[in-house]
Structures are given as structure tokens and as C-alpha cells.
Backbone as XML, in Angstrom:
<?xml version="1.0"?>
<chain id="A" units="angstrom">
  <residue number="1" name="MET">
    <atom name="N" x="-74.774" y="-24.479" z="44.346"/>
    <atom name="CA" x="-74.027" y="-23.919" z="43.020"/>
    <atom name="C" x="-75.184" y="-24.555" z="41.636"/>
  </residue>
  <residue number="2" name="GLN">
    <atom name="N" x="-75.066" y="-23.879" z="41.186"/>
    <atom name="CA" x="-76.118" y="-23.643" z="39.659"/>
    <atom name="C" x="-74.868" y="-24.547" z="38.798"/>
  </residue>
  <residue number="3" name="HIS">
    <atom name="N" x="-75.757" y="-25.584" z="38.294"/>
    <atom name="CA" x="-74.985" y="-26.008" z="37.056"/>
    <atom name="C" x="-75.314" y="-25.710" z="35.837"/>
  </residue>
  <residue number="4" name="CYS">
    <atom name="N" x="-74.384" y="-25.160" z="34.826"/>
    <atom name="CA" x="-75.163" y="-24.769" z="33.476"/>
    <atom name="C" x="-74.522" y="-25.389" z="32.400"/>
  </residue>
  <residue number="5" name="GLU">
    <atom name="N" x="-75.091" y="-25.511" z="31.193"/>
    <atom name="CA" x="-74.560" y="-25.820" z="30.118"/>
    <atom name="C" x="-74.890" y="-25.377" z="28.655"/>
  </residue>
  <residue number="6" name="VAL">
    <atom name="N" x="-74.353" y="-25.075" z="27.520"/>
    <atom name="CA" x="-74.197" y="-24.328" z="26.535"/>
    <atom name="C" x="-75.102" y="-25.486" z="25.389"/>
  </residue>
  <residue number="7" name="VAL">
    <atom name="N" x="-76.402" y="-25.271" z="24.910"/>
    <atom name="CA" x="-77.051" y="-26.184" z="24.324"/>
    <atom name="C" x="-76.445" y="-25.892" z="23.004"/>
  </residue>
  <residue number="8" name="ASN">
    <atom name="N" x="-76.364" y="-27.393" z="22.321"/>
    <atom name="CA" x="-75.996" y="-27.597" z="21.314"/>
    <atom name="C" x="-76.977" y="-28.106" z="20.176"/>
  </residue>
  <residue number="9" name="SER">
    <atom name="N" x="-77.188" y="-27.109" z="19.162"/>
    <atom name="CA" x="-78.498" y="-27.306" z="18.411"/>
    <atom name="C" x="-78.395" y="-29.126" z="17.506"/>
  </residue>
  <residue number="10" name="GLY">
    <atom name="N" x="-77.181" y="-29.801" z="17.952"/>
    <atom name="CA" x="-76.850" y="-31.126" z="17.169"/>
    <atom name="C" x="-76.388" y="-30.822" z="15.693"/>
  </residue>
  <residue number="11" name="ARG">
    <atom name="N" x="-76.136" y="-29.689" z="15.290"/>
    <atom name="CA" x="-75.621" y="-29.420" z="14.091"/>
    <atom name="C" x="-73.971" y="-28.522" z="14.484"/>
  </residue>
  <residue number="12" name="GLY">
    <atom name="N" x="-73.666" y="-28.836" z="15.472"/>
    <atom name="CA" x="-71.847" y="-28.317" z="16.003"/>
    <atom name="C" x="-72.473" y="-26.867" z="16.151"/>
  </residue>
  <residue number="13" name="GLN">
    <atom name="N" x="-73.268" y="-26.268" z="16.662"/>
    <atom name="CA" x="-73.542" y="-24.919" z="16.821"/>
    <atom name="C" x="-74.430" y="-24.558" z="17.799"/>
  </residue>
  <residue number="14" name="SER">
    <atom name="N" x="-73.892" y="-24.011" z="18.751"/>
    <atom name="CA" x="-74.813" y="-23.356" z="19.763"/>
    <atom name="C" x="-75.741" y="-22.898" z="19.752"/>
  </residue>
  <residue number="15" name="ASP">
    <atom name="N" x="-77.085" y="-22.824" z="20.335"/>
    <atom name="CA" x="-78.094" y="-21.719" z="20.150"/>
    <atom name="C" x="-77.739" y="-20.210" z="20.836"/>
  </residue>
  <residue number="16" name="GLY">
    <atom name="N" x="-76.560" y="-20.301" z="21.612"/>
    <atom name="CA" x="-76.381" y="-19.032" z="22.489"/>
    <atom name="C" x="-77.108" y="-18.815" z="23.738"/>
  </residue>
  <residue number="17" name="LEU">
    <atom name="N" x="-77.783" y="-20.096" z="23.807"/>
    <atom name="CA" x="-78.720" y="-19.981" z="25.404"/>
    <atom name="C" x="-77.761" y="-20.685" z="26.333"/>
  </residue>
  <residue number="18" name="VAL">
    <atom name="N" x="-77.616" y="-20.349" z="27.514"/>
    <atom name="CA" x="-77.379" y="-21.227" z="28.794"/>
    <atom name="C" x="-78.434" y="-21.681" z="29.545"/>
  </residue>
  <residue number="19" name="ARG">
    <atom name="N" x="-78.612" y="-22.920" z="29.419"/>
    <atom name="CA" x="-79.955" y="-23.598" z="30.128"/>
    <atom name="C" x="-79.291" y="-24.264" z="31.624"/>
  </residue>
  <residue number="20" name="ARG">
    <atom name="N" x="-80.107" y="-24.222" z="32.360"/>
    <atom name="CA" x="-79.810" y="-24.595" z="33.719"/>
    <atom name="C" x="-80.396" y="-25.897" z="33.709"/>
  </residue>
  <residue number="21" name="LYS">
    <atom name="N" x="-80.009" y="-26.931" z="34.752"/>
    <atom name="CA" x="-80.522" y="-27.921" z="34.925"/>
    <atom name="C" x="-82.094" y="-28.503" z="35.154"/>
  </residue>
  <residue number="22" name="PRO">
    <atom name="N" x="-82.627" y="-29.349" z="34.216"/>
    <atom name="CA" x="-83.736" y="-29.448" z="34.215"/>
    <atom name="C" x="-84.592" y="-28.669" z="35.313"/>
  </residue>
  <residue number="23" name="GLY">
    <atom name="N" x="-85.818" y="-27.935" z="34.577"/>
    <atom name="CA" x="-87.016" y="-27.195" z="35.982"/>
    <atom name="C" x="-86.419" y="-25.795" z="36.195"/>
  </residue>
  <residue number="24" name="ARG">
    <atom name="N" x="-84.733" y="-25.318" z="35.732"/>
    <atom name="CA" x="-84.428" y="-23.988" z="35.737"/>
    <atom name="C" x="-84.796" y="-23.243" z="34.614"/>
  </residue>
  <residue number="25" name="GLU">
    <atom name="N" x="-85.055" y="-21.908" z="34.652"/>
    <atom name="CA" x="-85.048" y="-20.863" z="33.696"/>
    <atom name="C" x="-83.932" y="-20.984" z="32.399"/>
  </residue>
  <residue number="26" name="THR">
    <atom name="N" x="-84.018" y="-20.602" z="31.482"/>
    <atom name="CA" x="-83.074" y="-20.408" z="30.459"/>
    <atom name="C" x="-82.412" y="-18.997" z="30.575"/>
  </residue>
  <residue number="27" name="VAL">
    <atom name="N" x="-81.348" y="-18.483" z="30.227"/>
    <atom name="CA" x="-80.553" y="-17.232" z="30.424"/>
    <atom name="C" x="-79.760" y="-16.853" z="28.998"/>
  </residue>
  <residue number="28" name="PRO">
    <atom name="N" x="-79.802" y="-16.028" z="28.656"/>
    <atom name="CA" x="-79.305" y="-15.921" z="27.306"/>
    <atom name="C" x="-77.664" y="-15.309" z="27.631"/>
  </residue>
  <residue number="29" name="GLN">
    <atom name="N" x="-76.951" y="-16.027" z="27.140"/>
    <atom name="CA" x="-75.465" y="-15.537" z="26.962"/>
    <atom name="C" x="-75.004" y="-14.257" z="26.842"/>
  </residue>
  <residue number="30" name="THR">
    <atom name="N" x="-73.927" y="-13.241" z="27.558"/>
    <atom name="CA" x="-73.981" y="-12.316" z="27.034"/>
    <atom name="C" x="-72.356" y="-12.469" z="26.558"/>
  </residue>
  <residue number="31" name="PRO">
    <atom name="N" x="-72.462" y="-11.956" z="24.921"/>
    <atom name="CA" x="-70.829" y="-11.993" z="24.612"/>
    <atom name="C" x="-69.702" y="-11.213" z="25.176"/>
  </residue>
  <residue number="32" name="ASN">
    <atom name="N" x="-68.566" y="-11.657" z="25.482"/>
    <atom name="CA" x="-67.432" y="-11.265" z="26.511"/>
    <atom name="C" x="-66.514" y="-9.839" z="25.512"/>
  </residue>
  <residue number="33" name="THR">
    <atom name="N" x="-67.519" y="-8.382" z="25.131"/>
    <atom name="CA" x="-66.806" y="-7.654" z="24.326"/>
    <atom name="C" x="-65.373" y="-7.346" z="25.043"/>
  </residue>
  <residue number="34" name="ARG">
    <atom name="N" x="-65.512" y="-7.145" z="26.085"/>
    <atom name="CA" x="-64.299" y="-6.656" z="26.697"/>
    <atom name="C" x="-62.978" y="-6.968" z="26.234"/>
  </residue>
  <residue number="35" name="LEU">
    <atom name="N" x="-63.286" y="-8.767" z="26.597"/>
    <atom name="CA" x="-62.118" y="-9.995" z="25.943"/>
    <atom name="C" x="-61.908" y="-9.562" z="24.411"/>
  </residue>
  <residue number="36" name="LYS">
    <atom name="N" x="-63.051" y="-9.726" z="23.661"/>
    <atom name="CA" x="-62.916" y="-9.228" z="22.346"/>
    <atom name="C" x="-62.091" y="-8.329" z="21.928"/>
  </residue>
  <residue number="37" name="ILE">
    <atom name="N" x="-62.472" y="-6.914" z="22.622"/>
    <atom name="CA" x="-61.358" y="-5.918" z="22.275"/>
    <atom name="C" x="-60.052" y="-6.200" z="22.694"/>
  </residue>
  <residue number="38" name="LEU">
    <atom name="N" x="-59.738" y="-6.851" z="24.007"/>
    <atom name="CA" x="-58.349" y="-7.117" z="24.031"/>
    <atom name="C" x="-57.829" y="-8.011" z="23.332"/>
  </residue>
  <residue number="39" name="LEU">
    <atom name="N" x="-58.414" y="-9.119" z="23.129"/>
    <atom name="CA" x="-58.099" y="-10.215" z="22.240"/>
    <atom name="C" x="-57.528" y="-9.273" z="20.468"/>
  </residue>
  <residue number="40" name="GLU">
    <atom name="N" x="-58.269" y="-8.250" z="20.204"/>
    <atom name="CA" x="-57.963" y="-7.640" z="19.032"/>
    <atom name="C" x="-56.412" y="-6.781" z="19.176"/>
  </residue>
  <residue number="41" name="GLU">
    <atom name="N" x="-56.785" y="-6.025" z="20.557"/>
    <atom name="CA" x="-55.490" y="-5.504" z="20.644"/>
    <atom name="C" x="-54.061" y="-6.259" z="20.535"/>
  </residue>
  <residue number="42" name="THR">
    <atom name="N" x="-54.169" y="-7.258" z="20.905"/>
    <atom name="CA" x="-52.964" y="-8.396" z="21.119"/>
    <atom name="C" x="-52.690" y="-8.583" z="19.446"/>
  </residue>
  <residue number="43" name="SER">
    <atom name="N" x="-53.528" y="-8.524" z="18.732"/>
    <atom name="CA" x="-53.456" y="-9.103" z="17.150"/>
    <atom name="C" x="-52.865" y="-10.655" z="17.305"/>
  </residue>
  <residue number="44" name="TRP">
    <atom name="N" x="-53.518" y="-11.319" z="18.220"/>
    <atom name="CA" x="-53.373" y="-12.834" z="18.509"/>
    <atom name="C" x="-55.001" y="-13.580" z="17.928"/>
  </residue>
  <residue number="45" name="SER">
    <atom name="N" x="-54.672" y="-14.475" z="17.204"/>
    <atom name="CA" x="-56.092" y="-15.236" z="16.851"/>
    <atom name="C" x="-56.208" y="-16.391" z="18.083"/>
  </residue>
  <residue number="46" name="GLN">
    <atom name="N" x="-57.527" y="-16.677" z="18.171"/>
    <atom name="CA" x="-58.012" y="-17.410" z="19.421"/>
    <atom name="C" x="-57.451" y="-18.614" z="19.812"/>
  </residue>
  <residue number="47" name="ALA">
    <atom name="N" x="-56.526" y="-19.189" z="18.623"/>
    <atom name="CA" x="-55.582" y="-20.345" z="19.036"/>
    <atom name="C" x="-53.889" y="-19.737" z="19.768"/>
  </residue>
  <residue number="48" name="GLN">
    <atom name="N" x="-53.828" y="-18.594" z="19.269"/>
    <atom name="CA" x="-52.588" y="-18.085" z="19.891"/>
    <atom name="C" x="-52.679" y="-18.057" z="21.372"/>
  </residue>
  <residue number="49" name="LEU">
    <atom name="N" x="-53.845" y="-17.236" z="21.575"/>
    <atom name="CA" x="-54.812" y="-16.709" z="22.849"/>
    <atom name="C" x="-54.526" y="-18.069" z="24.103"/>
  </residue>
  <residue number="50" name="ALA">
    <atom name="N" x="-54.861" y="-19.124" z="23.258"/>
    <atom name="CA" x="-54.924" y="-20.416" z="23.891"/>
    <atom name="C" x="-53.709" y="-21.151" z="24.400"/>
  </residue>
  <residue number="51" name="SER">
    <atom name="N" x="-52.571" y="-20.827" z="23.358"/>
    <atom name="CA" x="-51.162" y="-21.237" z="23.532"/>
    <atom name="C" x="-50.581" y="-20.446" z="24.670"/>
  </residue>
  <residue number="52" name="ALA">
    <atom name="N" x="-50.708" y="-19.382" z="24.557"/>
    <atom name="CA" x="-50.373" y="-18.514" z="25.737"/>
    <atom name="C" x="-50.742" y="-18.723" z="27.126"/>
  </residue>
  <residue number="53" name="VAL">
    <atom name="N" x="-51.645" y="-19.365" z="27.021"/>
    <atom name="CA" x="-52.891" y="-19.447" z="28.307"/>
    <atom name="C" x="-51.646" y="-20.639" z="28.908"/>
  </residue>
  <residue number="54" name="ARG">
    <atom name="N" x="-51.705" y="-21.508" z="28.144"/>
    <atom name="CA" x="-50.941" y="-22.905" z="28.359"/>
    <atom name="C" x="-49.757" y="-23.038" z="28.778"/>
  </residue>
  <residue number="55" name="ALA">
    <atom name="N" x="-49.186" y="-21.992" z="27.837"/>
    <atom name="CA" x="-48.006" y="-21.768" z="28.565"/>
    <atom name="C" x="-47.281" y="-21.156" z="29.542"/>
  </residue>
  <residue number="56" name="ILE">
    <atom name="N" x="-48.015" y="-19.994" z="29.749"/>
    <atom name="CA" x="-48.330" y="-19.279" z="30.929"/>
    <atom name="C" x="-48.597" y="-20.437" z="32.427"/>
  </residue>
  <residue number="57" name="GLY">
    <atom name="N" x="-49.740" y="-21.449" z="32.110"/>
    <atom name="CA" x="-49.648" y="-21.760" z="33.010"/>
    <atom name="C" x="-48.852" y="-23.162" z="33.455"/>
  </residue>
  <residue number="58" name="ALA">
    <atom name="N" x="-48.354" y="-23.591" z="32.649"/>
    <atom name="CA" x="-47.127" y="-24.407" z="32.420"/>
    <atom name="C" x="-45.860" y="-23.535" z="33.586"/>
  </residue>
  <residue number="59" name="GLU">
    <atom name="N" x="-45.823" y="-22.799" z="33.131"/>
    <atom name="CA" x="-44.793" y="-21.861" z="34.175"/>
    <atom name="C" x="-44.981" y="-21.816" z="35.272"/>
  </residue>
  <residue number="60" name="HIS">
    <atom name="N" x="-46.441" y="-21.531" z="35.874"/>
    <atom name="CA" x="-46.941" y="-21.600" z="37.156"/>
    <atom name="C" x="-47.065" y="-23.345" z="37.818"/>
  </residue>
  <residue number="61" name="GLY">
    <atom name="N" x="-47.003" y="-24.115" z="36.890"/>
    <atom name="CA" x="-47.038" y="-25.241" z="37.355"/>
    <atom name="C" x="-48.378" y="-26.102" z="37.335"/>
  </residue>
  <residue number="62" name="GLN">
    <atom name="N" x="-49.084" y="-25.186" z="36.354"/>
    <atom name="CA" x="-50.652" y="-25.631" z="36.433"/>
    <atom name="C" x="-51.231" y="-26.054" z="34.719"/>
  </residue>
  <residue number="63" name="PRO">
    <atom name="N" x="-50.600" y="-27.376" z="34.422"/>
    <atom name="CA" x="-51.148" y="-27.722" z="33.056"/>
    <atom name="C" x="-52.459" y="-27.454" z="32.769"/>
  </residue>
  <residue number="64" name="LEU">
    <atom name="N" x="-52.626" y="-26.403" z="31.888"/>
    <atom name="CA" x="-54.533" y="-26.294" z="31.484"/>
    <atom name="C" x="-54.606" y="-26.872" z="30.153"/>
  </residue>
  <residue number="65" name="ALA">
    <atom name="N" x="-55.959" y="-27.208" z="30.111"/>
    <atom name="CA" x="-56.254" y="-27.754" z="28.996"/>
    <atom name="C" x="-57.129" y="-26.869" z="28.370"/>
  </residue>
  <residue number="66" name="CYS">
    <atom name="N" x="-56.489" y="-25.621" z="27.405"/>
    <atom name="CA" x="-56.448" y="-24.446" z="26.718"/>
    <atom name="C" x="-56.809" y="-24.227" z="25.279"/>
  </residue>
  <residue number="67" name="HIS">
    <atom name="N" x="-57.961" y="-24.310" z="24.669"/>
    <atom name="CA" x="-57.561" y="-24.368" z="23.140"/>
    <atom name="C" x="-58.631" y="-23.337" z="22.840"/>
  </residue>
  <residue number="68" name="GLN">
    <atom name="N" x="-58.569" y="-23.312" z="20.969"/>
    <atom name="CA" x="-59.159" y="-22.568" z="20.562"/>
    <atom name="C" x="-60.695" y="-22.395" z="20.957"/>
  </residue>
  <residue number="69" name="SER">
    <atom name="N" x="-61.229" y="-23.545" z="20.921"/>
    <atom name="CA" x="-62.455" y="-23.451" z="21.725"/>
    <atom name="C" x="-62.957" y="-23.248" z="22.641"/>
  </residue>
  <residue number="70" name="THR">
    <atom name="N" x="-62.019" y="-23.541" z="23.555"/>
    <atom name="CA" x="-62.106" y="-22.720" z="25.261"/>
    <atom name="C" x="-62.138" y="-21.042" z="24.922"/>
  </residue>
  <residue number="71" name="VAL">
    <atom name="N" x="-61.750" y="-20.538" z="23.992"/>
    <atom name="CA" x="-61.293" y="-19.140" z="24.245"/>
    <atom name="C" x="-62.408" y="-18.639" z="23.517"/>
  </residue>
  <residue number="72" name="SER">
    <atom name="N" x="-62.966" y="-19.426" z="22.245"/>
    <atom name="CA" x="-64.202" y="-18.842" z="21.468"/>
    <atom name="C" x="-65.470" y="-18.858" z="22.606"/>
  </residue>
  <residue number="73" name="ARG">
    <atom name="N" x="-65.505" y="-20.106" z="23.614"/>
    <atom name="CA" x="-66.576" y="-20.282" z="24.542"/>
    <atom name="C" x="-66.324" y="-18.743" z="25.612"/>
  </residue>
  <residue number="74" name="TRP">
    <atom name="N" x="-64.997" y="-18.537" z="25.871"/>
    <atom name="CA" x="-65.296" y="-17.354" z="26.843"/>
    <atom name="C" x="-65.834" y="-16.197" z="26.068"/>
  </residue>
  <residue number="75" name="LEU">
    <atom name="N" x="-65.302" y="-16.231" z="24.540"/>
    <atom name="CA" x="-65.581" y="-14.886" z="23.970"/>
    <atom name="C" x="-67.016" y="-14.932" z="23.660"/>
  </residue>
  <residue number="76" name="SER">
    <atom name="N" x="-67.787" y="-16.079" z="23.904"/>
    <atom name="CA" x="-69.291" y="-16.055" z="23.953"/>
    <atom name="C" x="-70.276" y="-15.871" z="25.086"/>
  </residue>
  <residue number="77" name="GLY">
    <atom name="N" x="-69.192" y="-15.268" z="26.175"/>
    <atom name="CA" x="-69.758" y="-15.226" z="27.258"/>
    <atom name="C" x="-69.773" y="-16.120" z="28.342"/>
  </residue>
  <residue number="78" name="THR">
    <atom name="N" x="-69.116" y="-17.691" z="28.802"/>
    <atom name="CA" x="-69.091" y="-17.880" z="29.254"/>
    <atom name="C" x="-67.656" y="-17.762" z="30.180"/>
  </residue>
  <residue number="79" name="ALA">
    <atom name="N" x="-67.393" y="-17.862" z="31.671"/>
    <atom name="CA" x="-66.768" y="-17.007" z="32.418"/>
    <atom name="C" x="-65.516" y="-18.148" z="32.342"/>
  </residue>
  <residue number="80" name="PRO">
    <atom name="N" x="-64.054" y="-17.321" z="32.268"/>
    <atom name="CA" x="-63.104" y="-18.645" z="33.044"/>
    <atom name="C" x="-63.209" y="-18.829" z="33.744"/>
  </residue>
  <residue number="81" name="ARG">
    <atom name="N" x="-62.869" y="-20.183" z="34.505"/>
    <atom name="CA" x="-62.695" y="-20.310" z="36.156"/>
    <atom name="C" x="-61.138" y="-20.757" z="36.612"/>
  </residue>
  <residue number="82" name="PRO">
    <atom name="N" x="-61.179" y="-20.219" z="37.752"/>
    <atom name="CA" x="-59.827" y="-20.167" z="37.777"/>
    <atom name="C" x="-59.346" y="-21.900" z="37.894"/>
  </residue>
  <residue number="83" name="PRO">
    <atom name="N" x="-57.818" y="-21.822" z="37.668"/>
    <atom name="CA" x="-57.109" y="-20.644" z="37.509"/>
    <atom name="C" x="-56.757" y="-19.829" z="35.905"/>
  </residue>
  <residue number="84" name="GLU">
    <atom name="N" x="-57.874" y="-20.676" z="35.153"/>
    <atom name="CA" x="-57.676" y="-19.890" z="33.853"/>
    <atom name="C" x="-57.734" y="-18.731" z="33.758"/>
  </residue>
  <residue number="85" name="ALA">
    <atom name="N" x="-58.779" y="-17.950" z="34.715"/>
    <atom name="CA" x="-58.928" y="-16.594" z="34.862"/>
    <atom name="C" x="-57.952" y="-15.949" z="34.687"/>
  </residue>
  <residue number="86" name="ALA">
    <atom name="N" x="-57.118" y="-16.194" z="35.927"/>
    <atom name="CA" x="-55.759" y="-15.490" z="36.369"/>
    <atom name="C" x="-54.836" y="-15.402" z="35.445"/>
  </residue>
  <residue number="87" name="VAL">
    <atom name="N" x="-54.477" y="-16.742" z="34.843"/>
    <atom name="CA" x="-53.614" y="-16.920" z="33.762"/>
    <atom name="C" x="-54.321" y="-16.155" z="32.382"/>
  </residue>
  <residue number="88" name="LEU">
    <atom name="N" x="-55.256" y="-16.166" z="32.126"/>
    <atom name="CA" x="-55.496" y="-15.505" z="31.096"/>
    <atom name="C" x="-55.228" y="-13.855" z="31.176"/>
  </residue>
  <residue number="89" name="VAL">
    <atom name="N" x="-55.737" y="-13.211" z="31.971"/>
    <atom name="CA" x="-55.020" y="-11.920" z="32.453"/>
    <atom name="C" x="-53.543" y="-11.557" z="32.403"/>
  </residue>
  <residue number="90" name="GLU">
    <atom name="N" x="-53.002" y="-12.536" z="33.057"/>
    <atom name="CA" x="-51.559" y="-12.248" z="32.620"/>
    <atom name="C" x="-51.014" y="-12.418" z="31.482"/>
  </residue>
  <residue number="91" name="ALA">
    <atom name="N" x="-51.668" y="-13.397" z="30.754"/>
    <atom name="CA" x="-51.215" y="-13.593" z="29.444"/>
    <atom name="C" x="-51.505" y="-12.169" z="28.631"/>
  </residue>
  <residue number="92" name="LEU">
    <atom name="N" x="-52.644" y="-11.652" z="28.446"/>
    <atom name="CA" x="-53.268" y="-10.668" z="28.037"/>
    <atom name="C" x="-52.401" y="-9.336" z="28.411"/>
  </residue>
  <residue number="93" name="SER">
    <atom name="N" x="-52.033" y="-9.215" z="29.610"/>
    <atom name="CA" x="-50.973" y="-8.151" z="30.167"/>
    <atom name="C" x="-49.938" y="-8.276" z="29.711"/>
  </residue>
  <residue number="94" name="ARG">
    <atom name="N" x="-49.032" y="-9.466" z="29.590"/>
    <atom name="CA" x="-47.723" y="-9.829" z="28.908"/>
    <atom name="C" x="-47.772" y="-9.097" z="27.435"/>
  </residue>
  <residue number="95" name="ARG">
    <atom name="N" x="-48.476" y="-9.483" z="26.878"/>
    <atom name="CA" x="-48.685" y="-9.034" z="25.544"/>
    <atom name="C" x="-48.757" y="-7.551" z="24.703"/>
  </residue>
  <residue number="96" name="LEU">
    <atom name="N" x="-49.804" y="-7.067" z="26.040"/>
    <atom name="CA" x="-50.135" y="-5.770" z="25.636"/>
    <atom name="C" x="-48.931" y="-4.742" z="26.274"/>
  </residue>
  <residue number="97" name="GLY">
    <atom name="N" x="-48.143" y="-5.186" z="27.153"/>
    <atom name="CA" x="-47.252" y="-4.677" z="27.915"/>
    <atom name="C" x="-47.670" y="-3.456" z="28.943"/>
  </residue>
  <residue number="98" name="ARG">
    <atom name="N" x="-49.042" y="-3.742" z="29.421"/>
    <atom name="CA" x="-49.743" y="-3.179" z="30.355"/>
    <atom name="C" x="-50.484" y="-4.191" z="31.127"/>
  </residue>
  <residue number="99" name="PRO">
    <atom name="N" x="-51.018" y="-3.392" z="32.643"/>
    <atom name="CA" x="-51.773" y="-4.619" z="32.994"/>
    <atom name="C" x="-53.424" y="-4.392" z="32.827"/>
  </residue>
  <residue number="100" name="VAL">
    <atom name="N" x="-53.832" y="-5.834" z="32.723"/>
    <atom name="CA" x="-54.907" y="-6.162" z="32.819"/>
    <atom name="C" x="-55.833" y="-6.504" z="33.687"/>
  </residue>
  <residue number="101" name="SER">
    <atom name="N" x="-56.889" y="-5.817" z="34.382"/>
    <atom name="CA" x="-57.101" y="-6.447" z="35.651"/>
    <atom name="C" x="-58.233" y="-7.313" z="35.636"/>
  </residue>
  <residue number="102" name="GLU">
    <atom name="N" x="-58.920" y="-7.144" z="34.439"/>
    <atom name="CA" x="-60.219" y="-8.458" z="34.406"/>
    <atom name="C" x="-60.728" y="-8.541" z="33.015"/>
  </residue>
  <residue number="103" name="VAL">
    <atom name="N" x="-61.267" y="-9.405" z="32.879"/>
    <atom name="CA" x="-61.535" y="-9.792" z="31.443"/>
    <atom name="C" x="-63.279" y="-10.029" z="31.491"/>
  </residue>
  <residue number="104" name="SER">
    <atom name="N" x="-63.913" y="-9.384" z="32.120"/>
    <atom name="CA" x="-65.223" y="-9.557" z="32.445"/>
    <atom name="C" x="-66.075" y="-8.774" z="31.518"/>
  </residue>
  <residue number="105" name="PRO">
    <atom name="N" x="-66.967" y="-9.489" z="31.199"/>
    <atom name="CA" x="-67.804" y="-8.679" z="30.156"/>
    <atom name="C" x="-68.077" y="-6.963" z="30.478"/>
  </residue>
</chain>
């Protein structure tokens, strides 16, 4: 399993690159345009989506630490991990009133 981290420039901003552990290549992140479009369709803010994900997670007995910064990372290209991915799809589906099958870029 490869471990990745978003590199911070020290000024509170990411340079948009994912760096693998030392000795590994650098891979640029691709923004998640599919999630961005779906979020715009919901008319929710990033914080509202995070709140919906937490609420649905709690309904399923899975308390999730999802915040606006989490949604921001997803929009930047970081893939949501299970169980967040399934809960995210459910939150979007409920809000839009139609099935959303995935939120991959």
C-alpha cells in the first residue's frame, strides 16, 4: 500500500501535488470535477455537505469526522475513504432526489 500526503508550503496552502513517501515519484492531483458539479447542483456549501455526511454516518452508527476541510480535500482530488465514500454518495443522492452512483473524478 502506498502512502501519500498533500504537501503544504508552510503558508497554509497546498502546492497541489501528492508526494509519495521518500524515494517515490511526485504525482499531481486531479481536481474532482464530478463532485464539484454535484455539489453545485445541491446548492450546498462545503460545510453543509460535511454536515450531511456526518448526520448520515451517525444514522448508520458510524460517527464520521467530516468537516469543510475534508470536502475541500475531496474537491482537490483526494478520494474519500470507506465508509465516507458510500455516505457521501448517499448524502448527494438524498439531496438531489436521484441516484448518484459515484463521485470519482
